[in-house]
TORLUM-994154 format. One record per residue (C-alpha): x, y, z. Coordinates in pm, whole numbers, plus 32768, in hexadecimal, padded with zeros to 4 digits. Layout:
<atoms>
XYZ
...
</atoms>
This chain:
<atoms>
77B5808B7C6F
764680D57C2A
75DA7F987CE0
759E802D7E3A
757C7EDA7EE2
76D77E767E6A
77997FAD7ED0
779F7F6F804A
78267E138001
79387EA47F27
79967FAA8029
799B7E9B8135
7A7C7DCC8052
7B627EF6802D
7B7E7F1581A6
7BC07D9F81C0
7CCE7DC280B9
7D637EE18180
7D7D7DFF82B2
7E1F7CF181DE
7F137DF08156
7F8A7E3882BA
80B97D4F82A9
81857C918399
832A7E7B816C
87DC830A7999
866082D1799F
8552839878E9
848E849D79AF
835D842A7A71
8216844679B3
811A85397A48
7FCC849F7AA6
7EB284DE79B1
7DC285FC79F4
7C7685937A8F
7B3A86657AA6
7B3687327BE4
79F887967C9A
797A884A7DCE
784D879F7E6B
775887F57F7B
76E886A78009
75C3866C80F0
762D85E58246
7578855F8377
75B0869A8445
7618879C8340
768087BB81D8
77F087838182
78C488298078
79B687437FC6
7AB487947EBA
7B8586A17DF3
7BC085D57CB9
7ABA84EC7C27
7B5083917C27
7A1A82F37B8E
78B783607B3A
7790827A7AFE
767982BA7A06
758B82FE7B28
766C84157BAE
771183587CCC
787983C97CFC
79B983357D80
7A72846D7DEC
7BDD84937E55
7BE085BF7F3C
7D0386B07F59
7D8C85F58087
7D9784B87FAD
7C6C8409804D
7B7783457F77
7A07838C7FB5
78E082E27F0D
77D283E97ED8
766A83847E93
75D0845E7D86
749B84917E5E
757485327F6C
760C863B7E85
756E878E7EC7
7645884C7DCC
776A88107CE5
785788F67C2C
798888BA7B56
7AD4893A7BDF
7C1789807B28
7CCB882E7B1C
7E1B88DC7B22
7DDA89587C84
7DC7880B7D33
7F2C87F47DBB
7F3C887C7F1C
808B88F27FA4
812287E98089
812188D381B4
7FB089278188
7F5987B88155
801D8767828D
7F5B88658357
7E1987C782DC
7E90866D834B
7F0B86EC849B
7DB0877184EA
7D2D860B84D6
7E37857E85BF
7E61859C873A
7F1386CD87C1
808D86CB87BC
80C6865E8653
81BC87118571
821886E48403
834586C78320
834386BE81A5
8436860480C6
843D85FC7F49
8318850B7F30
829184DE8092
81DB859E819F
8227850582F2
814C8563841A
81D884F38569
81CE852686E0
830D84678725
847E84BC8710
84C4859085DC
860084C98592
8533838B8576
843D84338488
856184AE83B6
85F6835083A7
84A682C68331
849083D9822B
85E9837E81A9
8589820E819C
844A825A80DB
84FF833A7FE3
85F582247F91
84D181397F60
842282367E7F
854D82567D98
858E80E17D8D
841E80977D4C
8408818E7C2B
854D811A7B8B
84FA7FAA7BB1
83A57FBC7B0D
841280A879F9
85267FB97999
84277E9F79A0
83507F6078A6
82417FF57987
81E681637958
820C81EE7AB6
814C832E7B04
8181842D7C16
8071845C7D1E
7FC185AE7D19
805186047E6D
813A85827F7C
80FA8429800F
808584468177
811F83808295
80A6839C83FF
8193832E8514
811E8314867C
8210832B879F
81AF81E0883C
80E880A887FD
7FCC80FE88EB
7F7482428837
7F9F819986E7
7EB3807C8740
7DAB816D87C2
7DB482208673
7DD580E6859C
7CA88042863E
7BCB812A8572
7C5E80968433
7CB97F318491
7BD77EDE85B4
7C527DB4867D
7D7C7D888592
7E1D7ECC860C
7EEC7E1D8716
7F747D1C8620
802B7E00852B
812F7F10855A
80CC7FD38424
7FCD7FD4830B
7F67807D81C9
7DFE80F581B4
7D6780E08056
7C5981DE80AA
7D2A82EB8154
7E62829C8082
7F3F82B781B7
804581DC8259
801F81D983D3
811F814C84C5
81D181A48609
833381E3867F
83CB8088866E
84EB80EF8751
83DE80FC885D
83317FB78801
82FB7EA488FF
84277DE78875
85257F05887B
85C77FC68995
856D8136898A
869B82148944
863E836B88B9
870D83B08783
87BB84F98743
87DC84CB85CB
873C840A84AF
887383328490
886D82E18603
86FC828385EE
874E819384D4
886F80F88591
879280BE86C1
868D800885F3
87827F36852B
884A7ECE865E
87237E0A86E8
86DA7C9A869B
857B7CFB862D
85FD7DFC8534
85BF7D2F83F9
844C7D09843D
841E7E7384A6
84CC7F098376
841B7E108293
82CD7E8C8314
83207FF782C8
83967FA48168
82727EB8812D
81677FB98181
821980D280C7
822F7FEC7F96
80B57FC17FA0
808D81397FAB
817881677E84
80CF80567DB8
7F7380EB7DE8
7FE8824B7D92
80DC821A7C73
8007815B7B7B
80617FF67BDB
7F157FB87C8D
7DD4807F7C9E
7D2A80C37DE9
7BE67FFF7E20
7C177F3F7CDA
7C1E7DC47CBA
7D8D7D8E7D0E
7DC37C297D8D
7E647C2E7EE1
7F727B3C7E6F
7FE67C497D7A
7FE47D717E69
807D7CA37F81
81707BF97E97
81F87D487E21
82127DCB7F87
82C67C938003
83AE7C9E7ED3
841D7DFB7F3B
84207DD480B4
85727D2A80F3
86437E1481D0
87B97E5A81C6
882D7E32832D
89987E7582D6
89587FEA82BC
88AE80F38393
87EB81478257
8720800B8296
86BE7FAF8133
87757FB07FEA
86EF7ED57ED5
85D27E187E34
859A7CA87DFE
868B7C0A7EF3
86357AB87F83
85347AF68092
85AF79EE8182
848979E78278
838F79CB8157
846878C780A8
848577E881DA
831378068224
82B677A880C1
839A767A80C4
83017604820A
8195764F81C1
816975FF8050
805E75017FFA
7FDB74997EA0
7EC175827E3A
7F3D76A67F0F
7FAB776E7DE0
7E5677657D35
7DA677B47E7C
7E7F78EA7EAB
7E5C79637D44
7CE579317D1D
7C6979A37E71
7CD07AA17F7C
7C3879E880A2
7D7B79438116
7E0D7A9E815A
7CEA7AE88244
7CF379A98310
7DD279C58440
7E49785D8422
7EA0787C82AF
7F1379E4827B
808679B182BB
808A789281C0
7FCF796680C2
80CE7A7E80E0
81E8798680B0
813E78F47F7E
81087A517EEF
82797AA07F19
82E979557E81
820679777D50
82657AE27D19
83DA7A997D31
83AF79737C41
82EE7A417B42
83D77B6D7B62
85087A9B7B19
848179A17A1C
83577A4A7972
83887BBD79A9
82EF7C3E785F
81B67B6E789C
81A27BE67A04
81C17D4F7994
80A77D1C789A
7FD57C8079AE
80177DB27A8A
7F9F7E90796C
7E607DC5794A
7E137DED7ABB
7E697F617AB8
7D617F9A79AB
7C467F117A83
7B5A80217B05
7B2380717C75
7A087FBE7D2C
7A1C7E967C41
7A2C7D2E7CB5
7AAC7BF97BFF
7A2E7A997C3C
7B0E79677C42
7ADA791E7AD1
7B3F7A7E7A6A
7C767A6B7B42
7CCC79197AAC
7C9E799E794B
7D717AD5798D
7E8579F77A17
7E75790778EF
7E737A2377F2
7FAF7AB1788C
8079797878CF
7FE9787977DD
7FAA778178F5
7EBB773A7A12
7F41777C7B71
7F4B76067BB2
803775D67A8A
813676C67B20
815B760D7C6A
827175267BF0
834876357B4B
831177147C7C
838B76037D67
84BF75C97C90
8507773E7C96
84E2774A7E11
85C3761B7E3B
86DE76D47D8B
86D078027E73
87D278247F87
</atoms>
């Protein structure tokens, strides 16, 4: 992090990864996240000094800081910009959901309200019933995610505070807001997870271009309206996909701004995203056959595609290759989950230990993959294809 010429590149890469992450969805008690140093900083700004308070995610020998502020944002602070610094009691860093919600609402356009569930803070300016339905969907995902990875052998940790979701009433307002994060890609996705702000942002899908607007009077009615539409599978998948990213980057599976290959983060999200259209609840389980990804992989696969996806993230960022890259990520993840789960879990642990603002070259990614699975990506093409051929 002390290489100042490299940091803008890494932050830019994080933003690019955020765009790529915007997709087309009797256990032991949860472990509490480890205590991190907490500081209050006065930081020099262009117009005036700013006061920031939060947990130190990483500190370089030259004094540069990666700070997670109390509203869960990541900020990279140059040591030369720090006017003053003081230690703060690390036990005081959990803000009450209502107070955190008020802080978030001040950043959003007028008309937003908030609801809090066990693990989520949902800020919305749409129908309350729709926001409640989304909250219920996310809570089911949270519990399934935690149980799944614990049983697989991963130590899942609880975030320091509620996970934040922002829901706009309509696509136009959503796109105006999302343009600040995604630029020109804002009109191509119906929801996204932002690595820097740690928020999922979407809009009321009952008012999307593809659905007829019928204001719901209850959370159940909102769910029925979504799931009754032909486009329901894709819409629910998107919500689950982005919420899975948020869970993974907050519960110890991945680390924000670390060198997590996109095939891993997207593979996990696509593995979880399959909806349950037989119920107004919308989503029920993990690891079902993701039919759209399966069919795309079968159609698009070419020799060498697996290695290209594992060793490099560029295919996820190219408009003409992204959909194939997502399908390959799902296929490889499903294959490893079902045939080499202990090795995949160990690979996840290796990636989770990588520090923020790190970057791996192709050789490092190849070596990490070989160390975990005992084979080069090219060597797994044939067993992967046999696995895919057996799926129905």
